C-alpha positions, 0 to 999 in steps of 0.5 A: 486465559493463557495456556501453561508454558512448558519453558521452551521459550526461555531456552531460545538464544537465537538473536532477534531481528528487532534487537538494537544495533550498537551505535559506532562510537567516535567522530567517524560515526556514519550519518544519514545517507545523502539525498539523491538518486537511489543506488544502482540496481534499486529503483525508486518506489512507485506511486501509491495509487495509479491514475487509472485506479484513481479515475475508476474510484472517482467515477464510482463515487460520483455514480454512487452520489448520483444514485443516492440522490436520484434512485431512478438513475441507478440502472443506467449509471450502473451500466455506464460505470460497468462500460467505463471499467471494461474500457479501462481494462481493455486499455490496460491490456 
């Protein structure tokens, strides 16, 4: 159920960021930027996930699988994963 409106939204005439931008007409209309290195002052985007984070996630998934298959190995594997994670953090610093 919606609250009653006081009409203020109808008086807002500010331009919106998502308003469509008019396309330039004529033969000189710009196309997409050419492929190549980014312009000066801008760097290319970094990787979505780092190798170190991927390794930690992979080790955790393998450890979880082993612990599910052999519950008696859970504590030694948990200690091992903790040591690997701690060493990865030390290497990062």
